DOVEXDREN-204864 format. One record per residue (C-alpha): residue in one letter; y, z negated, x negated. Coordinates in steps of 0.02 Angstrom, whole numbers, padded with zeros to 5 digits, always signed. Layout:
// DOVEXDREN-204864
aYZX
...
This chain:
// DOVEXDREN-204864
m+00655-00423+00263
s+00493-00513+00290
a+00415-00551+00457
a+00493-00709+00521
i+00434-00848+00634
f+00433-00809+00817
v+00391-00912+00967
a+00407-00865+01149
s+00518-00964+01263
s+00370-01077+01300
l+00365-01118+01112
a+00186-01057+01103
l+00140-00965+00945
q+00144-00776+00956
p+00079-00640+00840
a+00196-00602+00697
l+00336-00480+00730
v+00449-00406+00600
g+00605-00507+00569
c+00715-00375+00493
n+00600-00233+00542
r+00573-00184+00361
a+00393-00142+00401
e+00452-00033+00545
r+00546+00097+00447
p+00641+00221+00555
s+00554+00386+00583
e+00707+00478+00648
v+00805+00485+00485
t+00860+00657+00429
r+00794+00683+00253
h+00899+00754+00112
s+00857+00800-00066
a+00860+00646-00175
s+00965+00660-00332
t+01093+00776-00250
t+01157+00639-00134
t+01149+00484-00244
v+01272+00436-00379
g+01137+00434-00512
w+00952+00458-00543
p+00824+00391-00669
t+00773+00506-00809
r+00628+00401-00877
l+00483+00329-00777
l+00447+00188-00899
v+00531+00101-01043
d+00444+00062-01206
r+00377-00116-01189
a+00417-00147-01371
s+00602-00118-01333
l+00612-00267-01215
p+00692-00419-01296
r+00576-00558-01353
t+00684-00708-01311
d+00690-00761-01130
r+00878-00760-01110
e+00899-00589-01191
f+00757-00524-01082
l+00846-00584-00925
w+01010-00506-00981
r+00918-00341-01009
l+00835-00356-00838
a+01002-00390-00754
r+01086-00241-00837
d+00943-00120-00800
t+00931-00180-00620
w+01117-00158-00595
r+01107+00019-00664
g+00984+00059-00526
l+01087-00022-00389
e+01239+00069-00455
a+01151+00236-00457
l+01046+00238-00298
i+01190+00235-00175
d+01247+00377-00065
e+01384+00473-00153
r+01477+00502+00010
t+01479+00328+00085
g+01440+00207-00057
l+01297+00128+00043
p+01132+00089-00044
w+00977+00187-00004
d+00839+00079+00068
h+00714+00139-00062
v+00665+00275-00182
l+00481+00311-00217
l+00446+00410-00376
r+00290+00513-00357
g+00175+00614-00467
g+00202+00502-00618
s+00376+00572-00649
t+00558+00550-00604
d+00570+00726-00532
a+00689+00710-00384
v+00603+00852-00292
q+00440+00754-00286
a+00523+00588-00244
h+00521+00509-00073
p+00700+00460-00027
g+00730+00317+00094
d+00907+00374+00131
y+00946+00246+00265
v+01007+00067+00255
t+00982-00098+00344
t+01124-00219+00377
s+01039-00351+00270
s+01034-00228+00124
i+01221-00199+00146
g+01251-00387+00139
l+01146-00413-00017
y+01225-00260-00100
l+01396-00341-00078
v+01331-00497-00166
a+01251-00389-00302
v+01417-00304-00338
v+01499-00474-00360
a+01353-00527-00470
a+01381-00375-00581
h+01561-00428-00602
e+01513-00608-00645
l+01395-00541-00777
g+01531-00431-00853
f+01457-00265-00801
l+01604-00217-00689
q+01792-00236-00704
k+01885-00316-00558
r+01959-00150-00502
d+01785-00072-00496
v+01721-00216-00390
e+01866-00196-00270
a+01834-00009-00257
r+01648-00028-00223
i+01666-00166-00095
g+01812-00074-00016
r+01702+00080+00008
v+01566-00025+00090
i+01692-00102+00210
d+01762+00072+00245
a+01585+00124+00295
l+01562-00032+00402
e+01719+00011+00497
r+01649+00184+00537
l+01481+00125+00602
e+01438+00130+00784
t+01408-00051+00838
h+01364-00151+00991
g+01524-00247+01020
g+01549-00272+00833
y+01366-00308+00793
c+01284-00182+00678
f+01121-00102+00729
n+00974-00124+00614
f+00967+00048+00533
y+01091+00183+00488
e+01077+00346+00392
t+01177+00324+00233
r+01245+00501+00231
s+01298+00530+00412
l+01312+00344+00459
r+01216+00389+00617
r+01130+00236+00690
v+00942+00244+00706
g+00873+00138+00847
d+00946+00017+00974
f+00901-00153+00902
v+01028-00282+00842
s+00943-00411+00730
f+00995-00592+00708
v+00930-00611+00532
d+01006-00447+00473
s+01173-00495+00551
a+01159-00662+00461
w+01134-00584+00289
l+01275-00461+00318
s+01383-00613+00360
a+01327-00697+00198
g+01379-00544+00097
l+01549-00540+00180
i+01573-00725+00141
v+01540-00696-00044
a+01651-00542-00046
r+01801-00631+00028
q+01779-00779-00089
a+01767-00669-00243
l+01902-00543-00198
p+02062-00598-00112
t+02108-00414-00093
v+01967-00386+00032
a+01971-00558+00113
e+02067-00504+00267
r+01952-00357+00306
a+01794-00458+00269
t+01857-00599+00380
r+01887-00479+00523
h+01706-00423+00516
l+01646-00602+00502
r+01737-00648+00660
q+01656-00503+00752
l+01485-00563+00696
d+01478-00715+00809
l+01299-00773+00779
g+01307-00877+00936
f+01270-00714+01025
f+01088-00738+00974
y+01076-00922+01022
d+00964-00968+01167
p+01017-01140+01233
t+00860-01157+01338
v+00754-01181+01180
r+00897-01217+01057
l+00838-01076+00944
m+00900-00908+00883
s+00830-00754+00969
h+00751-00619+00863
g+00887-00502+00921
y+00955-00394+01059
y+00902-00224+01129
a+01060-00128+01171
d+00967+00007+01268
r+00889-00123+01382
a+01038-00241+01383
a+00913-00379+01350
r+00884-00514+01222
a+00718-00511+01129
s+00590-00629+01204
y+00546-00706+01036
h+00638-00839+00937
y+00648-00901+00758
g+00552-01061+00786
v+00508-01114+00609
f+00637-01184+00489
f+00567-01124+00323
t+00606-00939+00330
e+00747-00828+00269
a+00828-00843+00441
r+00883-01023+00407
l+01035-00963+00311
g+01097-00881+00471
s+01080-01046+00563
l+01182-01131+00427
i+01320-01000+00440
a+01323-01012+00630
l+01334-01202+00618
g+01481-01192+00498
k+01572-01068+00609
g+01549-01179+00760
e+01449-01044+00849
v+01298-01155+00885
p+01287-01340+00922
w+01213-01468+00803
e+01059-01477+00916
h+01007-01306+00852
w+00993-01366+00672
a+00908-01526+00730
q+00781-01424+00827
l+00733-01333+00666
e+00744-01488+00556
r+00611-01573+00661
d+00481-01482+00556
f+00510-01607+00416
s+00479-01761+00524
g+00348-01869+00439
c+00320-01748+00294
e+00348-01837+00128
v+00383-01679+00032
a+00488-01764-00101
s+00341-01871-00158
l+00232-01722-00202
p+00152-01701-00374
l+00228-01569-00486
s+00065-01511-00563
f-00088-01429-00488
g-00265-01495-00498
g-00424-01534-00404
r-00548-01433-00303
h-00491-01301-00181
r-00513-01381-00011
g-00399-01269+00091
a-00255-01310+00207
t-00255-01447+00337
p-00131-01411+00477
a-00043-01554+00565
g+00035-01460+00709
a+00101-01283+00719
f+00260-01305+00618
g+00249-01480+00544
c+00179-01550+00384
r+00024-01471+00307
t-00086-01515+00159
w-00169-01408+00027
e-00252-01495-00119
r-00136-01641-00157
f+00017-01551-00092
h+00108-01586+00070
f+00230-01456+00133
v+00312-01379+00285
p+00246-01201+00307
s+00338-01038+00323
w+00273-00902+00438
g+00182-00792+00314
g+00176-00898+00156
s+00283-00775+00058
m+00405-00814-00081
f+00536-00714+00010
e+00541-00832+00158
a+00537-00987+00049
l+00668-00947-00080
m+00786-00808-00022
p+00915-00928+00056
a+00931-01017-00112
l+01010-00859-00183
l+01171-00920-00101
f+01142-01098-00042
d+01083-01223-00173
e+00956-01315-00067
a+00888-01412-00216
r+01060-01488-00238
h+01115-01514-00059
m+00948-01551+00027
p+00836-01610-00117
t+00709-01708-00014
t+00680-01577+00120
l+00717-01392+00091
g+00738-01412-00098
a+00576-01507-00123
n+00483-01393-00004
a+00539-01240-00101
r+00471-01313-00262
v+00303-01348-00180
h+00292-01171-00109
a+00330-01097-00280
t+00203-01211-00365
i+00066-01170-00240
q+00107-00984-00253
r+00073-00993-00440
a-00082-01102-00426
y-00161-01003-00283
a-00136-00834-00365
t-00200-00884-00536
e-00336-01011-00492
v-00400-00957-00322
l-00373-00769-00327
g-00397-00755-00515
y-00240-00650-00539
p-00158-00648-00711
v+00013-00646-00626
w+00084-00724-00467
g+00220-00700-00337
l+00158-00639-00166
s+00295-00575-00053
p+00330-00427+00062
s+00347-00270-00041
a+00303-00089-00061
r+00121-00063-00104
p+00022+00070-00197
s-00030+00202-00070
g-00053+00366-00158
e+00092+00484-00134
n+00155+00403+00026
y+00281+00264+00044
d+00200+00109+00115
y+00265-00067+00142
g+00169-00225+00182
e+00180-00412+00207
f+00097-00518+00072
g+00089-00704+00045
v-00017-00858+00013
a-00103-00885+00180
v-00117-01074+00162
l+00073-01085+00151
g+00102-01000+00318
v+00083-01036+00502
q+00013-00859+00519
g-00017-00823+00337
y-00001-00650+00262
p-00146-00581+00159
a-00146-00581-00030
g-00123-00416-00118
v+00031-00349-00205
v+00128-00456-00327
s+00314-00417-00324
p+00435-00455-00467
h+00570-00509-00345
a+00462-00661-00304
s+00469-00721-00485
a+00656-00688-00493
l+00682-00798-00339
a+00580-00935-00424
l+00704-00943-00568
a+00802-01067-00462
i+00651-01182-00443
i+00531-01163-00590
p+00630-01060-00717
e+00514-01068-00867
e+00363-01017-00767
a+00462-00880-00679
v+00522-00800-00841
a+00348-00809-00915
n+00279-00721-00762
l+00410-00584-00768
r+00366-00555-00951
a+00180-00552-00909
l+00212-00420-00776
a+00308-00312-00901
d+00175-00336-01037
r+00022-00303-00929
y+00073-00163-00812
d+00172-00001-00809
i+00300-00084-00697
y+00463-00086-00796
g+00566+00072-00780
q+00739+00132-00826
f+00812+00035-00679
g+00712-00124-00709
f+00556-00181-00619
y+00470-00072-00491
d+00430-00156-00328
g+00251-00211-00344
v+00079-00207-00425
d-00094-00239-00357
p-00170-00354-00489
a-00346-00317-00427
s-00332-00133-00474
g-00182-00132-00589
r-00099+00003-00482
v+00090+00000-00480
v+00202+00070-00343
h+00345+00158-00432
a+00473+00120-00300
y+00644+00038-00306
l+00694-00055-00147
a+00878-00096-00127
l+00853-00267-00050
d+00723-00323-00177
q+00825-00257-00324
a+00978-00348-00259
m+00878-00509-00245
i+00822-00489-00426
l+00999-00461-00488
v+01076-00604-00390
a+00936-00725-00439
v+00952-00681-00623
a+01143-00689-00615
n+01134-00864-00541
h+01017-00916-00681
l+01129-00844-00817
t+01293-00908-00744
a+01240-01082-00687
g+01239-01035-00503
k+01404-00941-00491
l+01353-00843-00335
q+01296-01003-00251
r+01462-01087-00291
l+01561-00942-00219
f+01464-00950-00057
e+01470-01139-00043
h+01658-01149-00073
d+01694-01043+00080
p+01768-01144+00224
i+01623-01095+00337
i+01493-01169+00221
e+01602-01318+00177
a+01609-01358+00363
a+01420-01345+00378
l+01395-01456+00225
a+01513-01586+00297
m+01406-01594+00454
l+01246-01607+00353
r+01318-01749+00247
a+01379-01841+00401
r+01208-01825+00479
s+01122-01890+00321
e+01239-02039+00312
l+01206-02080+00495
v+01017-02073+00469
a+01032-02183+00314
r+01134-02314+00408
r+01008-02318+00549
a+00868-02345+00424
e+00952-02498+00346
């Protein structure tokens, strides 16, 4: 996942570290030949652009089906766990030339669980197939070496050997989210999913001295990381919501994050872009900022990933329309305006992704710098960013996905590849499990009126968190009268 927001215990800003360590890929993984250990493999590098449907809804259905085919194929045949990535090299699908990322992060496992449920909701899988796939994943979880029930960040998919000693808060959070969706969708796995959820007590990462979540825990040092998630508007906020609903952190933790919105009238923002490009005006490290006529609370890097990933499962526009929901819309709108009007790109959607780097696999952090506390540089546009925006600006998001497919050699047999550099037109022909899962879940929500969100929100954990948020809002409203 993308680099998150970190502050030291003193709450002073620190250089960006990697939230889910996606940019710090493990170097100790034992490599295996590609197509011999996955369930399936692509046979065509690109699809004929003319074969893509012309209506938006049919295009999204095609994208969902193709993306699911890839997620279905690029899993380890022995364990059922998704490979982190596959890079196709030499302009072909030859498995011998491919670079296999045959390891998995716990966040990818969590999103894969949601993707399997999404495939069922879209009619791609029968109920018994969903039960079998999710059952295999839980079987694998039960075989993993853990730190007191907490999964380490990386595991080889074939041997299930752990790689490294770090236990990540945000990865544990997204694994928890996947287990919540699994138990809501499938009563047959509910007991096993619940058992793992109970083991994943996110209060383990809570630091009461600063009322924030720690980055994680180093098992080899028996020490908590010295950095914390100190900014609200990142992908880590879903973990805080889950911990709140489970009673694993006090209300003060959420309030400590929510302070970012104090005095920021996000809901009053214009919905269209215009004016000269004056740059961002910060008003404190984490509080309200201004760019053009827009006011917003920043993320860390200014990426779409940080802004919109939690909305895959929690409908922030519905439940928190004047804070998180409104802020997400502003981030998506500025993403589009900045890329097209400031950078001069014909497409938009800057987010962490693989990037074109010859024959080597390379991954980087990209974003709109004015949207971040420590903004990422511009560069690669990733289709998953547009898919995430379907929940916020659907017409613009579909148009951008179509523009990507029309302009670049970026749509393959398993859907969109991970990224393109609009400055050069170079495409990285890589499929990343987490990004593909985000695409599928985002499109499934759009096509099913938010079915994945409803499953997540109807879980008792999230219902409890929502009850606390509503009570808090009512109290604030009464005090304002």
